[in-house]
C-alpha positions in Angstrom: 9.1 30.3 -21.9 9.2 26.7 -22.2 5.7 24.7 -21.2 5.9 22.1 -18.3 5.7 18.6 -19.4 2.7 16.9 -18.5 2.1 13.5 -16.8 -1.1 11.8 -16.7 -1.5 9.0 -14.3 -4.3 6.5 -14.0 -5.8 4.3 -11.3 -9.2 2.3 -11.2 -9.9 3.5 -7.7 -11.9 6.3 -6.1 -8.9 8.9 -5.8 -9.8 10.3 -2.2 -7.4 7.6 -0.1 -4.7 6.6 -2.3 -1.8 7.7 -0.1 0.8 6.5 -2.7 -0.7 8.1 -5.6 -1.0 11.3 -3.6 2.6 11.5 -2.8 4.0 10.4 -6.2 1.5 13.2 -7.8 2.9 15.7 -5.2 6.5 14.8 -5.8 6.4 15.2 -9.4 4.2 18.4 -9.5 6.8 19.9 -7.3 9.6 18.9 -9.9 7.6 21.5 -12.1 5.7 18.8 -14.1 1.8 19.1 -14.7 0.3 16.2 -13.3 -3.1 15.0 -13.6 -4.3 11.9 -11.6 -7.2 9.9 -13.3 -9.6 7.6 -11.4 -13.4 6.7 -11.3 -16.2 8.3 -9.8 -18.6 6.3 -7.7 -22.0 6.8 -6.4 -20.7 7.4 -2.8 -17.6 9.6 -4.1 -16.9 12.7 -2.1 -15.5 15.5 -4.0 -11.6 15.3 -4.6 -9.3 18.3 -4.8 -5.4 18.9 -4.5 -3.8 22.0 -4.4 -0.7 20.8 -6.2 -2.1 18.6 -9.1 -5.0 18.1 -11.5 -7.5 15.4 -11.1 -10.3 13.6 -13.2 -12.8 10.9 -12.4 -14.4 8.7 -15.0 -18.0 7.6 -14.6 -18.7 3.9 -15.5 -22.0 2.1 -15.7 -20.3 -1.1 -14.2 -18.5 -1.1 -10.9 -17.1 -4.7 -11.0 -15.9 -7.5 -12.9 -14.7 -8.0 -16.4 -17.4 -5.6 -17.9 -16.2 -2.8 -15.6 -12.5 -3.5 -16.6 -13.6 -3.4 -20.1 -15.6 -0.1 -20.0 -12.9 1.6 -17.8 -10.3 1.0 -20.2 -12.1 2.1 -23.1 -13.1 5.3 -21.4 -9.6 5.7 -20.3 -8.3 5.3 -23.9 -10.8 7.7 -25.2 -10.0 10.3 -22.7 -6.4 9.8 -23.2 -6.4 10.2 -26.7 -8.9 13.4 -26.3 -6.4 15.0 -23.8 -2.9 13.9 -24.6 0.0 14.2 -22.3 3.7 14.1 -22.6 4.0 10.9 -20.3 1.2 8.5 -19.7 1.5 6.2 -16.5 -0.6 3.2 -15.8 -0.8 2.2 -12.2 -1.3 -1.3 -11.8 -2.1 -3.8 -14.5 -5.9 -3.1 -14.5 -5.3 0.5 -16.2 -2.4 -0.8 -18.7 -4.3 -1.7 -21.7 -5.7 1.8 -22.1 -2.5 3.6 -21.2 -0.1 1.4 -23.5 -2.4 1.7 -26.4 -3.0 5.4 -26.2 0.7 5.8 -26.1 1.4 3.7 -28.9 -1.3 5.7 -30.9 -0.1 9.1 -29.6 3.6 8.3 -29.8 4.2 9.3 -26.3 6.1 7.7 -23.3 4.5 5.3 -21.0 5.2 4.2 -17.7 3.9 1.1 -15.5 3.7 1.7 -11.8 3.3 -1.9 -10.2 1.6 -1.1 -6.9 1.5 -4.9 -6.3 1.9 -8.2 -8.2 -1.6 -8.1 -9.8 -1.7 -11.5 -10.9 -1.0 -12.7 -7.7 -3.6 -11.1 -5.7 -5.9 -13.2 -3.1 -9.1 -12.4 -5.5 -7.4 -14.2 -8.3 -5.9 -17.3 -6.4 -9.2 -19.6 -7.0 -10.2 -18.1 -10.3 -7.7 -19.9 -12.9 -9.3 -18.7 -16.1 -9.7 -15.2 -14.8 -5.9 -15.3 -13.8 -4.8 -16.4 -17.2 -6.7 -13.6 -18.9 -5.0 -11.0 -16.7 -1.5 -12.9 -17.2 -1.9 -12.7 -21.1 -2.8 -9.0 -20.6 0.5 -8.6 -18.6 2.6 -10.2 -21.2 1.0 -8.2 -23.8 1.3 -4.8 -22.4 4.2 -4.7 -19.6 7.0 -5.2 -21.9 6.0 -2.5 -24.1 6.3 0.5 -21.5 9.2 2.7 -21.5 9.7 2.8 -17.6 8.8 0.1 -15.0 8.9 0.5 -11.3 7.3 -1.1 -8.2 7.4 -1.3 -4.4 10.3 -3.5 -3.0 13.4 -5.0 -4.6 12.1 -9.0 -4.2 9.1 -8.0 -6.6 10.9 -6.0 -8.7 13.5 -8.9 -9.5 10.4 -11.3 -10.1 8.8 -8.8 -12.5 11.9 -8.3 -14.1 12.4 -11.9 -14.7 8.7 -12.4 -15.8 8.6 -9.7 -18.1 12.4 -9.2 -19.5 12.4 -5.3 -18.7 14.2 -3.8 -15.9 12.3 -2.5 -12.8 13.2 0.1 -10.4 12.0 0.3 -7.0 9.9 3.4 -5.5 8.9 2.2 -1.9 5.6 3.1 0.0 6.8 5.5 2.3 5.0 8.4 3.7 6.7 11.5 4.1 8.6 11.7 7.3 6.5 13.5 10.1 8.2 16.0 12.6 8.7 14.0 15.6 10.6 14.7 18.9 13.9 12.6 19.0 13.6 11.5 22.6 12.9 7.8 22.6 9.5 6.4 23.4 9.0 4.8 26.6 7.0 1.6 26.9 5.6 2.1 30.2 3.9 5.2 29.2 1.6 3.3 26.4 -1.4 1.6 27.1 -1.4 -2.2 25.9 -2.8 -1.1 22.5 -2.2 -3.2 19.1 -2.8 -0.8 16.3 -3.8 -2.4 12.8 -4.1 0.3 10.2 -5.3 -0.5 6.7 -8.2 -2.3 4.7 -10.4 -4.5 6.8 -10.7 -7.2 4.2 -10.2 -10.9 3.9 -6.6 -12.2 4.2 -5.3 -9.8 6.6 -5.4 -12.0 9.4 -8.1 -10.0 11.5 -10.2 -12.9 12.5 -7.1 -14.3 14.0 -6.2 -11.2 15.7 -9.6 -11.2 17.1 -9.5 -14.3 18.2 -5.9 -13.9 20.0 -7.7 -11.1 22.2 -9.4 -13.7 24.0 -5.9 -14.8 25.5 -4.7 -11.4 25.8 -7.1 -10.0 28.3 -5.2 -6.8 29.2 -4.9 -5.7 25.5 -6.9 -3.6 23.4 -6.9 -4.0 19.4 -7.4 -0.9 17.5 -8.8 -1.2 13.8 -8.2 1.9 11.9 -9.6 1.4 8.5 -12.7 0.0 6.6 -13.6 -2.8 4.3 -15.8 -5.6 3.3 -15.7 -7.5 6.5 -16.6 -4.9 9.0 -19.7 -6.6 10.2 -18.4 -10.0 10.0 -15.3 -9.1 12.3 -17.7 -7.3 14.8 -19.8 -10.5 15.0 -16.6 -12.3 15.5 -15.4 -9.9 18.4 -19.0 -10.7 20.0 -18.6 -14.4 19.6 -15.2 -14.4 21.4 -16.3 -11.9 24.1 -14.0 -9.2 23.1 -16.1 -6.4 21.7 -15.1 -4.1 24.6 -11.5 -4.5 23.6 -11.8 -4.4 19.8 -12.1 -0.8 18.8 -13.3 0.0 15.2 -12.0 3.4 14.3 -13.1 3.5 10.8 -11.1 5.2 8.1 -8.6 7.6 9.5 -7.2 10.5 7.6 -3.2 10.2 7.1 -2.4 13.2 9.0 -4.1 11.5 12.1 -2.4 8.2 11.8 0.8 9.4 13.8 -1.2 10.3 16.8 -2.8 6.6 16.9 0.7 5.2 16.4 2.0 7.3 19.3 -0.6 5.7 21.6 -0.1 2.0 20.7 2.4 -0.2 22.0 2.4 -2.5 19.0 2.0 -2.1 15.2 0.0 -5.1 13.6 0.6 -6.1 9.9 -0.5 -9.7 9.1 -1.0 -11.2 5.7 -2.3 -15.1 5.4 -0.5 -17.3 3.1 -1.4 -18.3 -0.4 -0.9 -15.3 -2.2 2.0 -14.0 -4.3 1.0 -10.6 -3.8 1.0 -10.8 -0.2 4.2 -12.8 -0.4 6.1 -10.1 -2.1 4.3 -7.1 -0.2 5.8 -4.0 1.4 2.8 -1.7 2.4 2.8 1.8 3.7 2.1 0.6 7.5 5.6 -1.0 7.6 7.4 2.3 7.3 4.5 4.0 9.3 5.7 1.7 12.2 9.4 2.7 11.5 8.8 6.4 11.7 6.9 6.2 14.9 9.5 4.0 16.7 7.0 1.3 17.2 7.7 -2.1 17.3 5.9 -4.4 14.9 4.4 -7.8 14.2 4.8 -8.7 10.2 5.1 -11.9 8.4 8.7 -13.4 7.5 8.1 -12.7 4.0 11.2 -11.5 1.8 10.7 -8.0 1.7 10.1 -7.7 5.7 13.1 -10.0 6.4 15.7 -8.2 4.3 14.9 -5.3 6.3 14.6 -6.7 9.9 17.8 -8.7 9.4 19.6 -5.1 9.0 17.2 -3.3 11.7 15.7 -5.7 14.3 12.5 -3.6 14.8 9.7 -6.5 14.8 8.9 -10.0 15.3 8.4 -12.0 12.0 5.5 -14.7 12.0 6.0 -18.0 10.3 2.3 -18.4 10.0 -1.0 -16.6 11.0 -2.2 -18.3 14.1 -3.3 -17.5 17.5 -0.4 -18.9 19.3 1.7 -17.1 16.9 0.0 -14.0 17.6 -0.1 -14.5 21.4 3.6 -15.1 21.6 4.8 -12.2 19.6 2.7 -9.6 21.5 3.8 -11.3 24.7 7.2 -11.2 23.8 7.3 -7.6 22.7 4.8 -5.9 24.9 6.0 -7.8 28.3 9.6 -6.9 28.0 10.6 -3.2 28.4 14.2 -3.8 27.1 13.2 -5.9 24.3 10.5 -3.1 23.3 13.3 -0.4 23.7 15.8 -2.2 21.6 13.1 -2.6 18.9 12.0 0.9 18.9 15.4 2.2 18.6 15.9 -0.1 15.8 12.9 1.5 14.3 14.1 5.2 14.4 17.4 4.0 12.9 15.8 2.5 9.9 13.4 5.3 9.6 16.4 7.8 8.9 17.4 5.3 6.2 14.1 4.7 4.2 12.8 8.1 3.9 10.3 9.6 1.1 12.8 12.4 0.3 15.4 9.4 -1.0 12.3 7.6 -3.0 11.2 11.0 -4.5 14.8 11.8 -5.7 14.9 8.5 -7.4 11.4 9.1 -8.9 12.2 12.3 -10.3 15.4 11.0 -11.7 13.5 8.1 -13.4 10.9 10.6 -14.9 13.8 12.7 -16.1 15.3 10.0 -18.1 12.3 9.8 -20.3 
């Protein structure tokens, strides 16, 4: 009996909340690969276990900065050499040096999964020296991988032009939950604006909180955790809207559809200045489609390409209080417009599905 081929996938995060990697690993495991997801262990890490794929966490002395990335890649490289697999996958540039060099030493096929445009993330926008270092690492490693894919067509085109290798697209779409086909009714929902994701800088959350002062009948629900939780709470208090800004903390993926079914608008803001945000196409965009929930997004290429076919959202040219207030009023105060956007969302959700992305993913790995 032939032994199943093995695929090890490496990330630098703490595996627990990585929805994209969970579904990719499950998809590959169901295609009869032996799959192992490798991340890192932090002091606050909770036990991680999947019933469909293996996992391993590396413990590092350093937790951030250049010393962390150097230590992590060294530990990952040693681990991959001691525990070889048939295919090695680097998920983003921060694990690429170890995966690419281990693949070269072991004569194994290697895969580069670009979750984001790493050299264009906001954290590097004001650090030109660090950005140049990562750009050099990218030019040194990315072209040498055997397979490349990323999250959207626009980003795939940019990276293909930049690194001279074809980039395929595997979108960030969660598996479709079972839903009632009856169209949602706006009047049955409270005036809730739902944001889900990291509570971090660059997500337009300070602006969203300020907008609540001009939307007295609305609530803002924040489903997630991040670096600015406390600052955002103080900001809500400063603007006198603490009673209408609800911090839900981290929400397990199975519980997200229930929140989406209560909300009237799905919110996804990205402040300008970051190429990574400009090319982004995150989970929350497709979560809104699946829920039939009208959304507010940025007027960026990936969103525009889909919304031009399926008018399911209002696209903002900028993150500002007036722009947010106008969008909320336009969507949430007009039942006819809300129903049209909801219908377009449902139509798009039947086209953009994880089943299609999964088939493409399996085909790509099969070609190796």
